[in-house]
C-alpha positions as CSV (number, residue, x, y, z in Angstrom):
1,M,49.4,84.7,0.3
2,R,51.2,81.9,2.0
3,I,49.5,81.3,5.3
4,A,51.1,79.2,8.1
5,V,48.6,77.0,10.0
6,M,50.6,75.7,13.0
7,S,49.7,72.7,15.0
8,A,51.5,70.2,17.3
9,P,51.6,66.5,16.2
10,P,48.8,65.7,18.7
11,G,46.6,68.4,17.0
12,G,43.4,70.0,17.9
13,G,39.9,69.3,16.6
14,T,39.7,68.3,13.0
15,G,37.5,71.2,12.1
16,G,39.9,73.7,13.6
17,L,42.7,72.1,11.6
18,S,40.9,71.7,8.3
19,Q,38.5,74.6,8.0
20,P,40.9,77.6,8.3
21,G,43.3,76.0,5.8
22,Q,40.5,75.1,3.4
23,A,39.0,78.5,3.6
24,A,42.4,80.0,2.7
25,K,42.7,77.7,-0.2
26,D,39.2,78.4,-1.4
27,A,40.1,82.2,-1.3
28,G,43.1,81.6,-3.5
29,H,45.8,81.5,-0.8
30,E,48.3,78.8,0.0
31,P,47.8,77.2,3.4
32,V,51.0,75.6,4.8
33,L,50.7,73.1,7.7
34,V,53.6,73.8,10.0
35,S,54.4,71.6,13.0
36,T,57.1,70.9,15.5
37,Q,57.8,67.5,13.9
38,S,57.7,66.1,10.3
39,G,55.1,63.5,9.4
40,E,51.5,63.8,10.3
41,I,49.3,65.6,12.7
42,Q,46.6,63.6,14.5
43,G,43.4,65.4,14.6
44,F,40.7,64.8,17.2
45,N,36.9,65.0,17.6
46,H,36.8,65.9,21.3
47,L,39.0,63.1,22.8
48,D,38.6,60.6,20.0
49,K,41.2,60.3,17.2
50,A,40.0,61.5,13.8
51,D,41.6,62.5,10.6
52,T,45.4,62.9,10.1
53,F,47.0,65.8,8.2
54,P,50.4,65.8,6.5
55,V,52.9,68.3,7.8
56,D,54.3,70.6,5.0
57,E,57.1,72.4,7.0
58,V,58.8,71.9,10.4
59,V,58.8,75.0,12.6
60,G,62.5,74.8,13.3
61,E,63.2,75.1,9.6
62,A,60.3,77.5,8.7
63,S,60.6,81.3,8.9
64,A,57.8,83.8,9.5
65,D,59.4,85.9,6.7
66,S,58.0,83.4,4.1
67,F,54.4,83.8,5.2
68,G,51.8,86.5,5.0
69,G,50.0,85.4,8.2
70,L,49.7,82.8,10.9
71,V,46.6,80.7,12.0
72,L,46.7,78.9,15.3
73,P,44.0,76.2,15.6
74,G,42.7,75.3,19.0
75,G,42.0,72.1,20.9
76,V,43.4,71.6,24.4
77,A,46.5,69.5,23.7
78,N,47.7,71.3,20.6
79,P,48.4,74.7,22.1
80,D,49.6,73.1,25.3
81,F,52.3,71.3,23.4
82,L,53.1,74.3,21.2
83,R,53.7,76.6,24.2
84,T,56.3,74.2,25.6
85,D,58.3,74.2,22.3
86,E,60.8,77.1,22.2
87,K,61.0,77.1,18.4
88,A,57.2,77.2,18.1
89,V,56.9,80.1,20.5
90,A,59.7,82.0,18.7
91,F,57.9,81.4,15.4
92,V,54.7,82.9,16.8
93,K,56.5,85.8,18.3
94,A,58.2,86.6,15.0
95,F,54.8,87.3,13.4
96,F,54.1,89.9,16.0
97,D,57.6,91.4,15.8
98,Q,57.2,91.7,12.0
99,G,53.7,93.1,12.1
100,R,52.2,90.1,10.3
101,P,48.5,89.2,11.0
102,V,47.7,86.3,13.4
103,A,44.5,84.4,14.0
104,A,43.9,82.1,16.9
105,I,40.8,80.1,18.0
106,C,39.7,78.2,21.1
107,H,42.7,77.3,23.4
108,A,45.3,78.6,20.9
109,P,45.8,81.9,22.8
110,W,47.8,79.8,25.4
111,T,50.6,79.9,22.8
112,L,50.2,83.7,22.5
113,V,50.5,84.0,26.3
114,E,53.8,82.0,26.2
115,A,55.1,84.2,23.5
116,D,54.3,87.3,25.6
117,V,52.3,89.0,22.9
118,V,48.9,89.6,24.5
119,R,49.7,92.5,26.8
120,G,47.5,95.4,26.0
121,R,45.5,93.4,23.5
122,V,41.8,92.6,23.5
123,L,40.9,89.1,22.5
124,T,38.5,86.2,23.1
125,S,39.1,82.5,23.6
126,W,37.7,79.4,25.1
127,P,36.2,80.7,28.4
128,S,38.6,78.7,30.6
129,L,41.6,80.8,29.3
130,Q,40.2,84.2,30.4
131,T,42.2,84.2,33.7
132,D,45.4,83.2,31.9
133,L,44.9,86.0,29.4
134,R,44.1,88.6,32.0
135,N,47.1,87.6,34.0
136,A,49.2,88.1,30.9
137,G,47.9,91.6,30.5
138,A,45.1,91.1,27.9
139,T,41.5,92.2,28.1
140,W,39.2,89.2,27.6
141,V,35.8,89.5,25.9
142,D,33.1,86.9,25.2
143,E,32.5,87.5,21.5
144,Q,32.2,85.2,18.5
145,V,35.1,86.9,16.8
146,K,37.3,89.7,18.1
147,V,39.6,91.8,15.9
148,C,42.3,93.7,17.8
149,D,44.6,96.2,16.1
150,H,46.0,97.6,19.3
151,G,49.5,96.6,18.6
152,N,52.1,96.0,15.9
153,N,49.8,93.6,14.0
154,V,46.2,92.5,13.6
155,L,45.1,89.8,15.9
156,V,41.9,87.8,15.2
157,T,40.5,85.5,17.9
158,S,37.4,83.3,18.3
159,R,36.0,81.2,21.1
160,K,35.1,77.7,19.9
161,P,34.5,75.4,17.0
162,D,30.9,76.8,16.6
163,D,32.6,80.1,15.7
164,L,34.7,78.6,12.8
165,K,32.7,80.0,9.9
166,A,32.8,83.6,11.3
167,F,36.5,83.1,12.3
168,C,37.5,82.0,8.8
169,E,35.6,84.8,7.1
170,T,37.0,87.4,9.5
171,Y,40.6,86.3,9.5
172,L,40.7,86.1,5.7
173,A,39.3,89.6,5.4
174,E,41.7,91.0,8.0
175,F,44.7,89.2,6.5
176,A,43.8,90.7,3.1
177,K,43.7,94.2,4.6
178,A,47.0,93.7,6.3
179,G,48.8,93.2,3.0
180,G,47.7,90.0,1.4
C-alpha cells in the first residue's frame, strides 16, 4: 500500500515524522512524504531544529486516488501551516470523501477540523485541541489511541509522541483492514 505522510516544510517532531513512515516501510508498505513545497521538511525536537526529510511529492500535484491511506504527523507548527493551505486541506478531505483510512497524532487534528471532517467522530489529540474538536462537532476522549469508524472511513488518532508505538501498530492494522 502507498501511504501518504503529509507534513508542512516546518514539520513536526522528528519522531512523528520518521516513526509512522518507518513502521509502514517495515510492514512492507511504501510511505510517501507529501508536503506543500518541494525540497526538504525541517523536523524538530520540541523547539530545536533536528533532522531534515526529503519531500517525495507536492500536495498540489498529488492525488488521494494514488494512496491507500493518509498519516498526519503532529507538532504545533506543522498542522497549523497545513490548515492554512487550501490544497493540503482539500487533499485531506479527499481521503474522507473516498472512504480511505486516515491517522493523525498530537496536533494533527487541527487540519481535520479545517477540512470539516470531524463532525460526529470520536477522536483524541494533544489535550489543548479538545475545545477546537468539540466546537467542530467531534467527541474528544483522552486515550492513547482511538479508532473511530463512525463515518465514511476509519480514523485513527493518538495524543502525543509517547503514544507513537501504539499509534503506528494501530494505524497499520486498521489500514490493512480497510483495504491494504
